[in-house]
N, CA, C and O atoms as a Tripos MOL2 file, in Angstrom:
@<TRIPOS>MOLECULE
protein
  284   283    71     0     0
PROTEIN
NO_CHARGES

@<TRIPOS>ATOM
      1 N          -6.7710  -88.3340 -172.7990 N.3       1 UNK1
      2 CA         -7.4970  -87.1360 -172.0930 C.3       1 UNK1
      3 C          -8.9500  -86.8790 -172.8750 C.2       1 UNK1
      4 O          -9.0210  -86.5330 -174.0540 O.2       1 UNK1
      5 N         -10.0940  -87.1130 -172.0030 N.am      2 UNK2
      6 CA        -11.2700  -86.8060 -172.6110 C.3       2 UNK2
      7 C         -11.3960  -85.1240 -172.6600 C.2       2 UNK2
      8 O         -10.9280  -84.2860 -171.8900 O.2       2 UNK2
      9 N         -12.2090  -84.9720 -173.8620 N.am      3 UNK3
     10 CA        -12.5090  -83.5530 -174.1730 C.3       3 UNK3
     11 C         -13.5520  -82.9780 -173.2620 C.2       3 UNK3
     12 O         -14.4480  -83.6540 -172.7560 O.2       3 UNK3
     13 N         -13.4040  -81.8460 -173.1020 N.am      4 UNK4
     14 CA        -14.2560  -81.0150 -172.0120 C.3       4 UNK4
     15 C         -15.0530  -79.9730 -172.7460 C.2       4 UNK4
     16 O         -14.5910  -79.5260 -173.7960 O.2       4 UNK4
     17 N         -16.2750  -79.5200 -172.2630 N.am      5 UNK5
     18 CA        -16.8220  -78.2560 -172.8150 C.3       5 UNK5
     19 C         -17.2950  -77.4650 -171.6450 C.2       5 UNK5
     20 O         -17.5100  -77.9780 -170.5470 O.2       5 UNK5
     21 N         -17.4490  -76.2170 -171.9080 N.am      6 UNK6
     22 CA        -17.7850  -75.1850 -171.0340 C.3       6 UNK6
     23 C         -19.2790  -74.8700 -171.0460 C.2       6 UNK6
     24 O         -19.7430  -74.7060 -172.1750 O.2       6 UNK6
     25 N         -20.0050  -74.7680 -170.1680 N.am      7 UNK7
     26 CA        -21.3230  -74.2910 -170.0980 C.3       7 UNK7
     27 C         -21.4300  -73.3260 -168.9070 C.2       7 UNK7
     28 O         -20.5080  -73.2600 -168.0930 O.2       7 UNK7
     29 N         -22.5470  -72.5710 -168.7880 N.am      8 UNK8
     30 CA        -22.8030  -71.6070 -167.7070 C.3       8 UNK8
     31 C         -24.0660  -72.0970 -167.0220 C.2       8 UNK8
     32 O         -25.0770  -72.4010 -167.6550 O.2       8 UNK8
     33 N         -23.9560  -72.1650 -165.6190 N.am      9 UNK9
     34 CA        -25.0380  -72.6380 -164.7010 C.3       9 UNK9
     35 C         -25.1220  -71.4930 -163.7480 C.2       9 UNK9
     36 O         -24.2220  -71.2520 -162.9440 O.2       9 UNK9
     37 N         -26.3000  -70.7390 -163.8560 N.am     10 UNK10
     38 CA        -26.5410  -69.5920 -162.9220 C.3      10 UNK10
     39 C         -25.5550  -68.6250 -162.8630 C.2      10 UNK10
     40 O         -25.2330  -68.0400 -161.8280 O.2      10 UNK10
     41 N         -24.9900  -68.4170 -164.1380 N.am     11 UNK11
     42 CA        -23.9770  -67.2680 -164.0900 C.3      11 UNK11
     43 C         -22.5740  -67.7060 -163.9710 C.2      11 UNK11
     44 O         -21.6820  -66.9070 -164.2540 O.2      11 UNK11
     45 N         -22.2640  -69.0420 -163.5350 N.am     12 UNK12
     46 CA        -20.9230  -69.3290 -163.3970 C.3      12 UNK12
     47 C         -20.5410  -70.5150 -164.2850 C.2      12 UNK12
     48 O         -21.3180  -71.4570 -164.4400 O.2      12 UNK12
     49 N         -19.2520  -70.4560 -164.9100 N.am     13 UNK13
     50 CA        -18.8800  -71.3090 -165.8150 C.3      13 UNK13
     51 C         -18.4510  -72.6690 -165.1740 C.2      13 UNK13
     52 O         -17.8850  -72.8260 -164.0920 O.2      13 UNK13
     53 N         -18.8310  -73.5870 -166.0500 N.am     14 UNK14
     54 CA        -18.5650  -75.1180 -165.5820 C.3      14 UNK14
     55 C         -18.0040  -76.0070 -166.6830 C.2      14 UNK14
     56 O         -18.4970  -76.0430 -167.8110 O.2      14 UNK14
     57 N         -16.9620  -76.7140 -166.3070 N.am     15 UNK15
     58 CA        -16.4060  -77.4480 -167.3320 C.3      15 UNK15
     59 C         -16.9780  -78.9490 -167.0980 C.2      15 UNK15
     60 O         -17.0060  -79.5520 -166.0250 O.2      15 UNK15
     61 N         -17.3890  -79.3650 -168.2580 N.am     16 UNK16
     62 CA        -18.0220  -80.8470 -168.0510 C.3      16 UNK16
     63 C         -17.4000  -81.7920 -169.2510 C.2      16 UNK16
     64 O         -16.8660  -81.3220 -170.2560 O.2      16 UNK16
     65 N         -17.5380  -83.0450 -169.0130 N.am     17 UNK17
     66 CA        -17.1900  -83.9390 -170.1610 C.3      17 UNK17
     67 C         -17.8300  -83.6610 -171.3290 C.2      17 UNK17
     68 O         -18.9910  -83.2790 -171.1820 O.2      17 UNK17
     69 N         -17.3670  -83.7480 -172.6040 N.am     18 UNK18
     70 CA        -18.1430  -83.2090 -173.7420 C.3      18 UNK18
     71 C         -18.9480  -84.3720 -174.4170 C.2      18 UNK18
     72 O         -19.8310  -84.1360 -175.2420 O.2      18 UNK18
     73 N         -18.6040  -85.6300 -174.0300 N.am     19 UNK19
     74 CA        -19.3250  -86.8530 -174.4970 C.3      19 UNK19
     75 C         -20.5930  -87.0790 -173.9760 C.2      19 UNK19
     76 O         -20.6750  -87.5180 -172.8290 O.2      19 UNK19
     77 N         -21.6820  -86.8370 -174.6780 N.am     20 UNK20
     78 CA        -22.9590  -87.2130 -174.2890 C.3      20 UNK20
     79 C         -23.5450  -86.7580 -172.9840 C.2      20 UNK20
     80 O         -24.1450  -87.4960 -172.2020 O.2      20 UNK20
     81 N         -23.3170  -85.4820 -172.8200 N.am     21 UNK21
     82 CA        -23.7630  -84.7440 -171.5660 C.3      21 UNK21
     83 C         -25.1530  -84.2870 -171.7850 C.2      21 UNK21
     84 O         -25.3910  -83.3730 -172.5750 O.2      21 UNK21
     85 N         -26.1530  -84.9400 -171.0590 N.am     22 UNK22
     86 CA        -27.6250  -84.4740 -171.1000 C.3      22 UNK22
     87 C         -27.8840  -83.5660 -169.9430 C.2      22 UNK22
     88 O         -27.0810  -83.3580 -169.0330 O.2      22 UNK22
     89 N         -29.1110  -83.0270 -170.0580 N.am     23 UNK23
     90 CA        -29.5060  -82.1380 -168.7730 C.3      23 UNK23
     91 C         -29.6770  -83.1530 -167.5200 C.2      23 UNK23
     92 O         -29.2920  -82.8050 -166.4040 O.2      23 UNK23
     93 N         -30.2460  -84.3710 -167.7350 N.am     24 UNK24
     94 CA        -30.0970  -85.3990 -166.6850 C.3      24 UNK24
     95 C         -28.8110  -85.6100 -166.2560 C.2      24 UNK24
     96 O         -28.6250  -85.5250 -165.0420 O.2      24 UNK24
     97 N         -27.8670  -85.8670 -166.9790 N.am     25 UNK25
     98 CA        -26.3620  -86.1420 -166.4290 C.3      25 UNK25
     99 C         -26.0930  -84.9400 -165.6440 C.2      25 UNK25
    100 O         -25.6020  -85.0460 -164.5190 O.2      25 UNK25
    101 N         -26.3860  -83.7690 -166.1690 N.am     26 UNK26
    102 CA        -25.9370  -82.5450 -165.4140 C.3      26 UNK26
    103 C         -26.5260  -82.4290 -164.0360 C.2      26 UNK26
    104 O         -25.9070  -82.0120 -163.0560 O.2      26 UNK26
    105 N         -27.9190  -82.8810 -164.0470 N.am     27 UNK27
    106 CA        -28.5990  -82.8220 -162.6450 C.3      27 UNK27
    107 C         -28.0320  -83.9490 -161.6980 C.2      27 UNK27
    108 O         -28.0190  -83.8270 -160.4730 O.2      27 UNK27
    109 N         -27.5990  -84.9730 -162.3210 N.am     28 UNK28
    110 CA        -26.9010  -86.1570 -161.3830 C.3      28 UNK28
    111 C         -25.6430  -85.6300 -161.0110 C.2      28 UNK28
    112 O         -25.3510  -85.7880 -159.8250 O.2      28 UNK28
    113 N         -24.7260  -84.9730 -161.8160 N.am     29 UNK29
    114 CA        -23.6020  -84.5980 -161.6490 C.3      29 UNK29
    115 C         -23.7130  -83.3760 -160.4230 C.2      29 UNK29
    116 O         -22.8870  -83.3880 -159.5110 O.2      29 UNK29
    117 N         -24.5440  -82.5700 -160.4620 N.am     30 UNK30
    118 CA        -24.7400  -81.5190 -159.3620 C.3      30 UNK30
    119 C         -25.6180  -82.1590 -158.1360 C.2      30 UNK30
    120 O         -26.1450  -81.4660 -157.2670 O.2      30 UNK30
    121 N         -25.6880  -83.4440 -158.1920 N.am     31 UNK31
    122 CA        -26.3450  -84.0940 -157.0400 C.3      31 UNK31
    123 C         -27.7210  -83.4780 -156.7090 C.2      31 UNK31
    124 O         -28.0540  -83.3550 -155.5300 O.2      31 UNK31
    125 N         -28.5450  -83.0790 -157.7390 N.am     32 UNK32
    126 CA        -29.8580  -82.6420 -157.5800 C.3      32 UNK32
    127 C         -31.0410  -83.5780 -157.9020 C.2      32 UNK32
    128 O         -32.2190  -83.2260 -157.9620 O.2      32 UNK32
    129 N         -30.5540  -84.8330 -158.1040 N.am     33 UNK33
    130 CA        -31.5580  -85.8640 -158.4880 C.3      33 UNK33
    131 C         -32.6260  -86.0310 -157.3630 C.2      33 UNK33
    132 O         -32.2360  -86.1570 -156.2020 O.2      33 UNK33
    133 N         -33.9000  -86.0370 -157.6460 N.am     34 UNK34
    134 CA        -35.0240  -85.9480 -156.7550 C.3      34 UNK34
    135 C         -35.3830  -84.6820 -156.2030 C.2      34 UNK34
    136 O         -36.3290  -84.5920 -155.4200 O.2      34 UNK34
    137 N         -34.7530  -83.7690 -156.5260 N.am     35 UNK35
    138 CA        -35.0570  -82.1950 -155.9800 C.3      35 UNK35
    139 C         -36.2650  -81.6950 -156.8550 C.2      35 UNK35
    140 O         -36.4490  -82.1790 -157.9720 O.2      35 UNK35
    141 N         -36.9830  -80.8450 -156.4010 N.am     36 UNK36
    142 CA        -38.0350  -80.0510 -157.0880 C.3      36 UNK36
    143 C         -37.1730  -78.8360 -157.6910 C.2      36 UNK36
    144 O         -36.9100  -77.8260 -157.0380 O.2      36 UNK36
    145 N         -36.7730  -79.0530 -158.9890 N.am     37 UNK37
    146 CA        -36.1710  -78.0570 -159.8300 C.3      37 UNK37
    147 C         -36.7270  -77.6060 -161.0910 C.2      37 UNK37
    148 O         -37.4060  -78.4000 -161.7420 O.2      37 UNK37
    149 N         -36.5450  -76.5570 -161.4720 N.am     38 UNK38
    150 CA        -36.8980  -76.1770 -162.9100 C.3      38 UNK38
    151 C         -35.6260  -75.7640 -163.6620 C.2      38 UNK38
    152 O         -34.8330  -75.0430 -163.0570 O.2      38 UNK38
    153 N         -35.3340  -76.1640 -164.9820 N.am     39 UNK39
    154 CA        -34.2830  -75.8210 -165.6240 C.3      39 UNK39
    155 C         -34.6130  -74.9360 -166.8380 C.2      39 UNK39
    156 O         -35.5590  -75.2960 -167.5400 O.2      39 UNK39
    157 N         -34.0050  -73.9260 -167.1320 N.am     40 UNK40
    158 CA        -34.0810  -73.1260 -168.2610 C.3      40 UNK40
    159 C         -32.7570  -73.2790 -169.1100 C.2      40 UNK40
    160 O         -31.6870  -73.0830 -168.5330 O.2      40 UNK40
    161 N         -32.7690  -73.6130 -170.4210 N.am     41 UNK41
    162 CA        -31.5140  -73.7580 -171.2180 C.3      41 UNK41
    163 C         -31.6800  -72.8840 -172.3560 C.2      41 UNK41
    164 O         -32.5410  -73.1350 -173.1990 O.2      41 UNK41
    165 N         -30.8160  -71.7330 -172.4590 N.am     42 UNK42
    166 CA        -30.7430  -70.7270 -173.3500 C.3      42 UNK42
    167 C         -32.1800  -70.1780 -173.6970 C.2      42 UNK42
    168 O         -32.6410  -70.0880 -174.8340 O.2      42 UNK42
    169 N         -32.8390  -69.8100 -172.4620 N.am     43 UNK43
    170 CA        -33.9720  -69.0290 -172.5050 C.3      43 UNK43
    171 C         -35.1520  -69.8830 -172.5640 C.2      43 UNK43
    172 O         -36.2420  -69.3220 -172.4530 O.2      43 UNK43
    173 N         -35.1120  -71.2480 -172.7330 N.am     44 UNK44
    174 CA        -36.4380  -72.0910 -172.9560 C.3      44 UNK44
    175 C         -36.4610  -73.0420 -171.8230 C.2      44 UNK44
    176 O         -35.3970  -73.4940 -171.4000 O.2      44 UNK44
    177 N         -37.4320  -73.3310 -171.3740 N.am     45 UNK45
    178 CA        -37.7010  -74.1280 -170.0730 C.3      45 UNK45
    179 C         -37.5940  -75.5200 -170.7090 C.2      45 UNK45
    180 O         -38.0980  -75.7470 -171.8090 O.2      45 UNK45
    181 N         -36.8510  -76.5650 -169.9180 N.am     46 UNK46
    182 CA        -36.6490  -77.9750 -170.3220 C.3      46 UNK46
    183 C         -37.6300  -78.6920 -169.6000 C.2      46 UNK46
    184 O         -37.3960  -78.8480 -168.4020 O.2      46 UNK46
    185 N         -38.7010  -79.1760 -170.0700 N.am     47 UNK47
    186 CA        -39.5620  -80.0390 -169.3610 C.3      47 UNK47
    187 C         -39.0480  -81.3460 -168.7380 C.2      47 UNK47
    188 O         -38.5270  -82.1370 -169.5250 O.2      47 UNK47
    189 N         -39.1090  -81.6540 -167.5740 N.am     48 UNK48
    190 CA        -38.5740  -82.7640 -166.7800 C.3      48 UNK48
    191 C         -38.6130  -83.9860 -167.7160 C.2      48 UNK48
    192 O         -37.6000  -84.6810 -167.8000 O.2      48 UNK48
    193 N         -39.6080  -84.2650 -168.3570 N.am     49 UNK49
    194 CA        -39.8530  -85.3640 -169.2580 C.3      49 UNK49
    195 C         -38.7050  -85.4730 -170.2770 C.2      49 UNK49
    196 O         -38.4380  -86.5540 -170.8020 O.2      49 UNK49
    197 N         -38.0500  -84.3770 -170.5430 N.am     50 UNK50
    198 CA        -37.0970  -84.3060 -171.7130 C.3      50 UNK50
    199 C         -35.6230  -84.1640 -171.1530 C.2      50 UNK50
    200 O         -34.7390  -84.0750 -172.0050 O.2      50 UNK50
    201 N         -35.2480  -84.1320 -169.7930 N.am     51 UNK51
    202 CA        -34.1090  -84.0760 -169.2510 C.3      51 UNK51
    203 C         -33.1250  -85.1810 -169.8230 C.2      51 UNK51
    204 O         -31.9290  -84.9140 -169.9470 O.2      51 UNK51
    205 N         -33.5500  -86.2260 -170.1160 N.am     52 UNK52
    206 CA        -32.5600  -87.4300 -170.7200 C.3      52 UNK52
    207 C         -32.4250  -87.1650 -172.0720 C.2      52 UNK52
    208 O         -31.4830  -87.7370 -172.6210 O.2      52 UNK52
    209 N         -33.1880  -86.3780 -172.8140 N.am     53 UNK53
    210 CA        -33.1680  -86.2250 -174.3290 C.3      53 UNK53
    211 C         -32.5050  -85.1000 -174.9070 C.2      53 UNK53
    212 O         -32.1330  -85.0500 -176.0800 O.2      53 UNK53
    213 N         -32.3310  -83.9800 -173.8440 N.am     54 UNK54
    214 CA        -31.7630  -82.6920 -174.3170 C.3      54 UNK54
    215 C         -30.2520  -82.8340 -174.0460 C.2      54 UNK54
    216 O         -29.7800  -83.0320 -172.9260 O.2      54 UNK54
    217 N         -29.5380  -82.7120 -175.1910 N.am     55 UNK55
    218 CA        -28.0440  -82.8600 -175.1710 C.3      55 UNK55
    219 C         -27.5830  -81.3230 -175.0160 C.2      55 UNK55
    220 O         -28.0350  -80.4070 -175.7020 O.2      55 UNK55
    221 N         -26.6460  -81.1920 -174.0420 N.am     56 UNK56
    222 CA        -25.8990  -80.0090 -173.7810 C.3      56 UNK56
    223 C         -24.8840  -79.5160 -174.8090 C.2      56 UNK56
    224 O         -24.0990  -80.3140 -175.3210 O.2      56 UNK56
    225 N         -24.8830  -78.5100 -175.0510 N.am     57 UNK57
    226 CA        -23.8580  -77.9390 -176.0800 C.3      57 UNK57
    227 C         -22.8330  -77.1170 -175.4440 C.2      57 UNK57
    228 O         -23.1210  -76.6580 -174.3390 O.2      57 UNK57
    229 N         -21.5680  -76.8200 -175.9920 N.am     58 UNK58
    230 CA        -20.8250  -75.8460 -175.4630 C.3      58 UNK58
    231 C         -21.2860  -74.3650 -175.6340 C.2      58 UNK58
    232 O         -21.8280  -73.8780 -176.6260 O.2      58 UNK58
    233 N         -20.9530  -73.7380 -174.4420 N.am     59 UNK59
    234 CA        -21.5540  -72.3820 -174.2630 C.3      59 UNK59
    235 C         -22.9050  -72.3280 -173.8260 C.2      59 UNK59
    236 O         -23.3500  -71.2070 -173.5780 O.2      59 UNK59
    237 N         -23.7060  -73.3940 -173.6720 N.am     60 UNK60
    238 CA        -25.2040  -73.3240 -173.2120 C.3      60 UNK60
    239 C         -25.0940  -72.4650 -171.8860 C.2      60 UNK60
    240 O         -24.1330  -72.5030 -171.1180 O.2      60 UNK60
    241 N         -26.1430  -71.7430 -171.7490 N.am     61 UNK61
    242 CA        -26.6190  -71.1150 -170.3920 C.3      61 UNK61
    243 C         -27.7980  -71.6010 -169.8430 C.2      61 UNK61
    244 O         -28.8660  -71.5320 -170.4510 O.2      61 UNK61
    245 N         -27.6710  -72.1290 -168.6410 N.am     62 UNK62
    246 CA        -28.7900  -72.5950 -168.0050 C.3      62 UNK62
    247 C         -28.9610  -71.9590 -166.7350 C.2      62 UNK62
    248 O         -28.0080  -71.5170 -166.0930 O.2      62 UNK62
    249 N         -30.2270  -71.8970 -166.3320 N.am     63 UNK63
    250 CA        -30.7340  -71.1890 -165.0190 C.3      63 UNK63
    251 C         -31.3530  -72.4950 -164.3220 C.2      63 UNK63
    252 O         -32.1350  -73.1900 -164.9700 O.2      63 UNK63
    253 N         -31.0130  -72.8300 -163.0240 N.am     64 UNK64
    254 CA        -31.6990  -73.8360 -162.3010 C.3      64 UNK64
    255 C         -32.1430  -73.3030 -161.1080 C.2      64 UNK64
    256 O         -31.3610  -72.7980 -160.3030 O.2      64 UNK64
    257 N         -33.2880  -73.3710 -160.9360 N.am     65 UNK65
    258 CA        -34.0760  -72.8950 -159.7300 C.3      65 UNK65
    259 C         -34.6500  -74.0270 -159.0430 C.2      65 UNK65
    260 O         -35.0770  -74.9860 -159.6860 O.2      65 UNK65
    261 N         -34.6940  -73.9830 -157.7380 N.am     66 UNK66
    262 CA        -35.4630  -74.8730 -156.9790 C.3      66 UNK66
    263 C         -36.6670  -74.5400 -156.2320 C.2      66 UNK66
    264 O         -36.6580  -73.4530 -155.6540 O.2      66 UNK66
    265 N         -37.7110  -75.2820 -156.1360 N.am     67 UNK67
    266 CA        -39.0410  -74.9010 -155.5060 C.3      67 UNK67
    267 C         -38.8940  -74.7380 -154.0800 C.2      67 UNK67
    268 O         -38.2650  -75.6130 -153.4850 O.2      67 UNK67
    269 N         -39.3480  -73.8030 -153.4570 N.am     68 UNK68
    270 CA        -39.3280  -73.4390 -152.0940 C.3      68 UNK68
    271 C         -40.7010  -73.4200 -151.5080 C.2      68 UNK68
    272 O         -41.5400  -72.6020 -151.8840 O.2      68 UNK68
    273 N         -40.9260  -74.2840 -150.6220 N.am     69 UNK69
    274 CA        -42.3290  -74.4030 -150.0560 C.3      69 UNK69
    275 C         -42.4330  -73.4130 -148.7900 C.2      69 UNK69
    276 O         -41.4660  -73.0580 -148.1160 O.2      69 UNK69
    277 N         -43.8340  -73.0100 -148.5720 N.am     70 UNK70
    278 CA        -43.9840  -72.1060 -147.5610 C.3      70 UNK70
    279 C         -45.3570  -72.1010 -147.2620 C.2      70 UNK70
    280 O         -46.1560  -72.8270 -147.8520 O.2      70 UNK70
    281 N         -45.6910  -71.2500 -146.2990 N.am     71 UNK71
    282 CA        -47.2550  -71.2420 -145.9710 C.3      71 UNK71
    283 C         -47.4430  -70.0860 -144.9130 C.2      71 UNK71
    284 O         -48.5610  -69.8370 -144.4630 O.2      71 UNK71
@<TRIPOS>BOND
     1     1     2 1
     2     2     3 1
     3     3     4 2
     4     3     5 am
     5     5     6 1
     6     6     7 1
     7     7     8 2
     8     7     9 am
     9     9    10 1
    10    10    11 1
    11    11    12 2
    12    11    13 am
    13    13    14 1
    14    14    15 1
    15    15    16 2
    16    15    17 am
    17    17    18 1
    18    18    19 1
    19    19    20 2
    20    19    21 am
    21    21    22 1
    22    22    23 1
    23    23    24 2
    24    23    25 am
    25    25    26 1
    26    26    27 1
    27    27    28 2
    28    27    29 am
    29    29    30 1
    30    30    31 1
    31    31    32 2
    32    31    33 am
    33    33    34 1
    34    34    35 1
    35    35    36 2
    36    35    37 am
    37    37    38 1
    38    38    39 1
    39    39    40 2
    40    39    41 am
    41    41    42 1
    42    42    43 1
    43    43    44 2
    44    43    45 am
    45    45    46 1
    46    46    47 1
    47    47    48 2
    48    47    49 am
    49    49    50 1
    50    50    51 1
    51    51    52 2
    52    51    53 am
    53    53    54 1
    54    54    55 1
    55    55    56 2
    56    55    57 am
    57    57    58 1
    58    58    59 1
    59    59    60 2
    60    59    61 am
    61    61    62 1
    62    62    63 1
    63    63    64 2
    64    63    65 am
    65    65    66 1
    66    66    67 1
    67    67    68 2
    68    67    69 am
    69    69    70 1
    70    70    71 1
    71    71    72 2
    72    71    73 am
    73    73    74 1
    74    74    75 1
    75    75    76 2
    76    75    77 am
    77    77    78 1
    78    78    79 1
    79    79    80 2
    80    79    81 am
    81    81    82 1
    82    82    83 1
    83    83    84 2
    84    83    85 am
    85    85    86 1
    86    86    87 1
    87    87    88 2
    88    87    89 am
    89    89    90 1
    90    90    91 1
    91    91    92 2
    92    91    93 am
    93    93    94 1
    94    94    95 1
    95    95    96 2
    96    95    97 am
    97    97    98 1
    98    98    99 1
    99    99   100 2
   100    99   101 am
   101   101   102 1
   102   102   103 1
   103   103   104 2
   104   103   105 am
   105   105   106 1
   106   106   107 1
   107   107   108 2
   108   107   109 am
   109   109   110 1
   110   110   111 1
   111   111   112 2
   112   111   113 am
   113   113   114 1
   114   114   115 1
   115   115   116 2
   116   115   117 am
   117   117   118 1
   118   118   119 1
   119   119   120 2
   120   119   121 am
   121   121   122 1
   122   122   123 1
   123   123   124 2
   124   123   125 am
   125   125   126 1
   126   126   127 1
   127   127   128 2
   128   127   129 am
   129   129   130 1
   130   130   131 1
   131   131   132 2
   132   131   133 am
   133   133   134 1
   134   134   135 1
   135   135   136 2
   136   135   137 am
   137   137   138 1
   138   138   139 1
   139   139   140 2
   140   139   141 am
   141   141   142 1
   142   142   143 1
   143   143   144 2
   144   143   145 am
   145   145   146 1
   146   146   147 1
   147   147   148 2
   148   147   149 am
   149   149   150 1
   150   150   151 1
   151   151   152 2
   152   151   153 am
   153   153   154 1
   154   154   155 1
   155   155   156 2
   156   155   157 am
   157   157   158 1
   158   158   159 1
   159   159   160 2
   160   159   161 am
   161   161   162 1
   162   162   163 1
   163   163   164 2
   164   163   165 am
   165   165   166 1
   166   166   167 1
   167   167   168 2
   168   167   169 am
   169   169   170 1
   170   170   171 1
   171   171   172 2
   172   171   173 am
   173   173   174 1
   174   174   175 1
   175   175   176 2
   176   175   177 am
   177   177   178 1
   178   178   179 1
   179   179   180 2
   180   179   181 am
   181   181   182 1
   182   182   183 1
   183   183   184 2
   184   183   185 am
   185   185   186 1
   186   186   187 1
   187   187   188 2
   188   187   189 am
   189   189   190 1
   190   190   191 1
   191   191   192 2
   192   191   193 am
   193   193   194 1
   194   194   195 1
   195   195   196 2
   196   195   197 am
   197   197   198 1
   198   198   199 1
   199   199   200 2
   200   199   201 am
   201   201   202 1
   202   202   203 1
   203   203   204 2
   204   203   205 am
   205   205   206 1
   206   206   207 1
   207   207   208 2
   208   207   209 am
   209   209   210 1
   210   210   211 1
   211   211   212 2
   212   211   213 am
   213   213   214 1
   214   214   215 1
   215   215   216 2
   216   215   217 am
   217   217   218 1
   218   218   219 1
   219   219   220 2
   220   219   221 am
   221   221   222 1
   222   222   223 1
   223   223   224 2
   224   223   225 am
   225   225   226 1
   226   226   227 1
   227   227   228 2
   228   227   229 am
   229   229   230 1
   230   230   231 1
   231   231   232 2
   232   231   233 am
   233   233   234 1
   234   234   235 1
   235   235   236 2
   236   235   237 am
   237   237   238 1
   238   238   239 1
   239   239   240 2
   240   239   241 am
   241   241   242 1
   242   242   243 1
   243   243   244 2
   244   243   245 am
   245   245   246 1
   246   246   247 1
   247   247   248 2
   248   247   249 am
   249   249   250 1
   250   250   251 1
   251   251   252 2
   252   251   253 am
   253   253   254 1
   254   254   255 1
   255   255   256 2
   256   255   257 am
   257   257   258 1
   258   258   259 1
   259   259   260 2
   260   259   261 am
   261   261   262 1
   262   262   263 1
   263   263   264 2
   264   263   265 am
   265   265   266 1
   266   266   267 1
   267   267   268 2
   268   267   269 am
   269   269   270 1
   270   270   271 1
   271   271   272 2
   272   271   273 am
   273   273   274 1
   274   274   275 1
   275   275   276 2
   276   275   277 am
   277   277   278 1
   278   278   279 1
   279   279   280 2
   280   279   281 am
   281   281   282 1
   282   282   283 1
   283   283   284 2
@<TRIPOS>SUBSTRUCTURE
     1 UNK1         2 RESIDUE 1 A UNK
     2 UNK2         6 RESIDUE 1 A UNK
     3 UNK3        10 RESIDUE 1 A UNK
     4 UNK4        14 RESIDUE 1 A UNK
     5 UNK5        18 RESIDUE 1 A UNK
     6 UNK6        22 RESIDUE 1 A UNK
     7 UNK7        26 RESIDUE 1 A UNK
     8 UNK8        30 RESIDUE 1 A UNK
     9 UNK9        34 RESIDUE 1 A UNK
    10 UNK10       38 RESIDUE 1 A UNK
    11 UNK11       42 RESIDUE 1 A UNK
    12 UNK12       46 RESIDUE 1 A UNK
    13 UNK13       50 RESIDUE 1 A UNK
    14 UNK14       54 RESIDUE 1 A UNK
    15 UNK15       58 RESIDUE 1 A UNK
    16 UNK16       62 RESIDUE 1 A UNK
    17 UNK17       66 RESIDUE 1 A UNK
    18 UNK18       70 RESIDUE 1 A UNK
    19 UNK19       74 RESIDUE 1 A UNK
    20 UNK20       78 RESIDUE 1 A UNK
    21 UNK21       82 RESIDUE 1 A UNK
    22 UNK22       86 RESIDUE 1 A UNK
    23 UNK23       90 RESIDUE 1 A UNK
    24 UNK24       94 RESIDUE 1 A UNK
    25 UNK25       98 RESIDUE 1 A UNK
    26 UNK26      102 RESIDUE 1 A UNK
    27 UNK27      106 RESIDUE 1 A UNK
    28 UNK28      110 RESIDUE 1 A UNK
    29 UNK29      114 RESIDUE 1 A UNK
    30 UNK30      118 RESIDUE 1 A UNK
    31 UNK31      122 RESIDUE 1 A UNK
    32 UNK32      126 RESIDUE 1 A UNK
    33 UNK33      130 RESIDUE 1 A UNK
    34 UNK34      134 RESIDUE 1 A UNK
    35 UNK35      138 RESIDUE 1 A UNK
    36 UNK36      142 RESIDUE 1 A UNK
    37 UNK37      146 RESIDUE 1 A UNK
    38 UNK38      150 RESIDUE 1 A UNK
    39 UNK39      154 RESIDUE 1 A UNK
    40 UNK40      158 RESIDUE 1 A UNK
    41 UNK41      162 RESIDUE 1 A UNK
    42 UNK42      166 RESIDUE 1 A UNK
    43 UNK43      170 RESIDUE 1 A UNK
    44 UNK44      174 RESIDUE 1 A UNK
    45 UNK45      178 RESIDUE 1 A UNK
    46 UNK46      182 RESIDUE 1 A UNK
    47 UNK47      186 RESIDUE 1 A UNK
    48 UNK48      190 RESIDUE 1 A UNK
    49 UNK49      194 RESIDUE 1 A UNK
    50 UNK50      198 RESIDUE 1 A UNK
    51 UNK51      202 RESIDUE 1 A UNK
    52 UNK52      206 RESIDUE 1 A UNK
    53 UNK53      210 RESIDUE 1 A UNK
    54 UNK54      214 RESIDUE 1 A UNK
    55 UNK55      218 RESIDUE 1 A UNK
    56 UNK56      222 RESIDUE 1 A UNK
    57 UNK57      226 RESIDUE 1 A UNK
    58 UNK58      230 RESIDUE 1 A UNK
    59 UNK59      234 RESIDUE 1 A UNK
    60 UNK60      238 RESIDUE 1 A UNK
    61 UNK61      242 RESIDUE 1 A UNK
    62 UNK62      246 RESIDUE 1 A UNK
    63 UNK63      250 RESIDUE 1 A UNK
    64 UNK64      254 RESIDUE 1 A UNK
    65 UNK65      258 RESIDUE 1 A UNK
    66 UNK66      262 RESIDUE 1 A UNK
    67 UNK67      266 RESIDUE 1 A UNK
    68 UNK68      270 RESIDUE 1 A UNK
    69 UNK69      274 RESIDUE 1 A UNK
    70 UNK70      278 RESIDUE 1 A UNK
    71 UNK71      282 RESIDUE 1 A UNK
């Protein structure tokens, strides 16, 4: 059985595979690929260009917000 880790996304606990989970993998897991989103990890904005490089760690706290258009 693969090991799992817990992170917090927008205040809710989420269990994820512990092996090589990146911000990009989380975006794909949450079916947010291609959406206009911003992600903050432990109080710091994660630039989209770094989604594939930033490794998630147990108990990370993420806030994911989507851009809303209007006029």
